N, C-alpha and C positions, 0 to 999 in steps of 0.2 A: 487510387490515392486521391484524396480531396485536394483541391488547389489550396495554396497558402492563403489566397485572398478569400476563398469560401470559408475556410476554417476560421480565419480572423473575423469574418462577418458574423459567423455563428457565435463565437466567443463574445464579441462585442455586443451582441443582442441579448446576452444573459442579464435579465433584469427581473428577478423573481419578485412577486408581490409580497413575499414574506422575507424575513431575515434568516438566511440559511445558517445552520450549525455545521461547521467544518472541523474535522479532526485530522491532524497530520501526525502519524506515528513514525518517528525518524525525521522529524521536521526541523531539526537544528543544523542540518548539513546536507550538502549534495542535492540530489533531485527533490527530496522532500522539501527542503528549504526553498528551492527555486520555484516549485509549484505553489507553495504557500504564498510566497511573495507575488507571484504572477496573479493568483486569485485575489489577493488583497488589493493589488493595483487595479485589476479589472473591475472589481466591485466598488472601488474607491473607499474601501474599508467597511462597506455595508454588509458585514458578515461577522458572525461570532466564530472565533477561532480558538481551538485547543491545540497546543503543541505538546507532544509526548517525546521525551528524550532524556538524556543524562546531564546535559550541560545547561545549567540554569542561567549562567551569565550570557551565553549566546542567545538563549531563548528570550531573555529580557531585552537584548539588543534588537532582535527581530520584532518583538512586540512593540517596542518604542518606535520602530520605523513604519508600522502599519498606519496608513492615513486614517484620519477621523472624518467621516462624511459630514457635510453641512446639515444642520437640523433647524427647523423653525424655532424661533425664540419661544422659550417656555416649554419645549418638548421634553417629555420624560423618558424618551427612548435612550437606551444605553446599549453599548456593544461589548460583548465579552471577549477578553483576550487573556487566556490562562495557560500556564505551564504546569504539566503534570510530570513530575520526575519519575523515571522508571528505568531500571535495568531489565530489559526484556529477555535476558538470558535464562531466567528462572520462571517456571510456570506459576508459582505462587505470586511473584511480582506482577506477572501479566494479569492474573485474576484480580489482584488488588487494584491495578490500574484501570481495568475495564469497569469494575464496580464503581470506582471513583468517577469515571467518565459518565456512566449512566446517571449517577447522582447529579453531577454538575450540569449535564446537558438536559436534565429533566426527562431523560429517556427519549430524546429525539435527536437523531443525527441524519443530516441530508447528504453529507460528503465525508467519506472515510478514505484516506490515502495512507498506504503503508509502504515505507521504503527502507525500513531498518535492515541493517546487515553489517557484516565485518569480514574482511579477507583473512582466512586462516589456511595454513598449509599442511597441518597435520591434525589428526583427530584429537579433540579435547573434550572430555565428557563433563557435563554439568552435574550438579547434585541430583538432577532428575534422571540421570543416566542417558541423556541425549547428547549427541555431538553438538558442540557450541554453534558451529556454522550452520548446520541443518536446523537448529533451534531458531536462529535469527532469520534465516531465509525461508523457513516453512512452518515448523511446528508452532512458533509463537504467533505467526500470522493466522494460522488455522484457529487457534484458540481466541485470538482477538475478534475475529469475524464471528465465530460462534457465539461469543459472549455479547457482542454488540448488535447482532442482527435484530433483536427486539426493538432497539431504538430506531433502526432503519425502517422496520415495519410500521412503527408509530408515525414516522414522517410520511410514509406513503398513505396511511389511513387519513392523514390530514390533507391529502391531495397535493403533496409536495414531492419533489425529487428525492430519491434515496439511492445513492450510488456508492459502490466500493471499488477502489482501484488498488491493486497490488502491483508494484513496479519491480520486475525481476527479469524473466527470460521467457516470454510467451512464445509458444509454437516451435520449441526446439525439437520435440518429437522423438527423443531417444527411447529405445525399448526399456521398460521398467524392470528392474531386477527383482522379480516377484519373491525370490527366495532370500533376498537380502535387502529389505526395504529401508533399514536404517544404516546401510552401507558399512557394516562391521567387517565384511570380507573384502570389499572392493573399493576401499576409501582412497580417494585422491582429490586434489584441488579441482580438476576439471570435471570429474564425475559428480562431485557434490553440486557444482554450479548447474550442470545440465539436469541432473535428476530432480533437484528442488524446483527447477523451472517446470518440469513435467508435473510434479506434485501440485504446483500452483495452478497449472492448467486444469487438472482434475478437480481441485477444490472449487474453482470458478464454475466448472460444469455442474457439479453436484449442488452447490449453493443456488445456482440459477434455477435448477430443477425443483429444489425444495422451497424456494421463495420466488415464484415466477413474476411477482409484481415489482421486484427490485432489479437493479442493474449491478452486475459483477463484471469487472474488467481486469484482465491481466495484460500488462504492456511490457514490451521489450525495448528498452532505450538504447541497446547496443553499447558500444564503448564510449563513455561520456567523461569529459574532463571534470571530475569531481575530486574532493580530497581522498576518496578511496583509491584513486590511481597513484597516490603519492605516499602511501603508508609504509612501503618497503621497497627495497631494491628490485624485488621481483615485479611488483605492480608498476614501478617506474619503467622497468624494462619492457613490459607489455605495452605500456602507453607509448614508448618511443618506437617500438616495432610496429605499432598500429597507428602511427601518426596520420596516415592518409585517411583512415576511417574514423578517427576519434572526433567527436562532436562536442561543441560547447553546450553546457547544461541549460542555459536560459532558453535558446530556441526549442530544445526538446521539451522542456517543461511547458512552454507556451503551446506547443503542438498537442500535448496531452490534455490540456484544458478543453480541447475540442470534444473528445469522447466523454469527458467528465461533465461538461456543461450543455452539450447539444440537447435541445428540447425534444427532438424526434428520432434522430439516427441511432441513438443508444438508449432508448427509453426504458426498455425492460429486457431481461435475459442475460446470457453470458457472452462475453466478447473477448477475443484474443487479438491484440493490436501490435503492429510493428512500429519501428522507430518513426516511420513517416505517416503514422495514423491509418495505415491500411488494415482492414479486417483480415485476420488470418484464419484458415480452417483449423479445426481441432485435429491433431495427428491421428491417423487411422489406427495406430497401435494402441490407442486409449480405448480399449474395448470395455464392455460391461463388466467382465471378470476383473480386469485390471483396476477399473474404477472402484469396484466394491472392495477389493483387497487393500488399495491405498487408503480409501475412506475409513474402513474399519481399523486399519493400522493407526491412522491419524487420531481417531477417537480414543483408542486405547492408550496411545503414547501421551496424549494431552490431558487425560483425566487425572486430576490431582488425587493422590492418595491421602487418606485421613491424616497420616503422620506428617505429610508435607504441608498441609494446611495449618496444622498446629505448630 
C-alpha cells in the first residue's frame, strides 16, 4: 500500500504539458462526481471535462463549480466543460453517446472514468433483452470502452497519457457461471454484484492485452457513503450494518487519482486496485477458457442489431 503522503505527492505533481481531455460517465453523483471534482481541483481547472449522465441540472451545478485557471492577458486558450445527456440502460443510447463524445473530443481522450450503476433487487430486462443492473454494471461499460478506445489510442499516439478506470468490484474472484453468463438461472442481488465485478476484471485483462500501450484499471471502492446507499430501505440497512467499514467518498476518490494520474506506476497495462490503492492479483479462476467465453459473450450481447439502430 502506498503511503498517503506518497500518493498525495504523486497526484500533486500531475502537471501535463498538454490540456487533458477527461470523460466521466456517471459523473453527476457519488464516486464519479467526487473524482471529477477532485481532478478539477488538482488541475485548478486546467482540464477539458465531459460529464455523461441523466441529470442536466446537477451537471450544470458541477460545471459552474469547476475553477477557471488563470491565463495570460490576451490568451486564446479555452477549456471545455460539457454535459452529454444519456440513459445508458439501452445499447443504442450508449452508441449515440460514444459517437457524440468522439465528435466533441475530436477523437482524443486521456482519462475515461466509468462509475454508472443502480441498485436493483430483481431481474428487469431492457429492450435489448439484457438485465438492467448487469447492463449498467457491465455491458454498457464494455460497449463504452470498445467504442472509445480509438480516442485513447489517439492520445497515446500524441505522447500523452491514455487511461481507463472502471469503478466497481475488482478482485472479488468468484467462479464464473459458464453455463449461465447472463444469470437467467441464478439471479440475485449479491450474485449480480459479484459476477459483474469478475466480468470487469476480465474486460480489463483483455483490453490491456489488445491495447498494450494504454492503461486499464478496475478499482474496488468497498462500501462508500454515496447516494446509492440511501436509495431504499435495503441499502440503508446495509449501510447501517456496515457502519464500521463504510468510508466517506471524498478520501476514496482522492486515493483513486493516484493510479489515474501516476506518471510511472500505472503507465501501461491492466491493473486491479483495492480501496487503499493496493495492486491486486487477477483471480486464478480467470483462465484463458473463461476469459474467451466471457469476452465472446460480451461482444455478442453488446452488438446492436440493425432493427435496434433504426
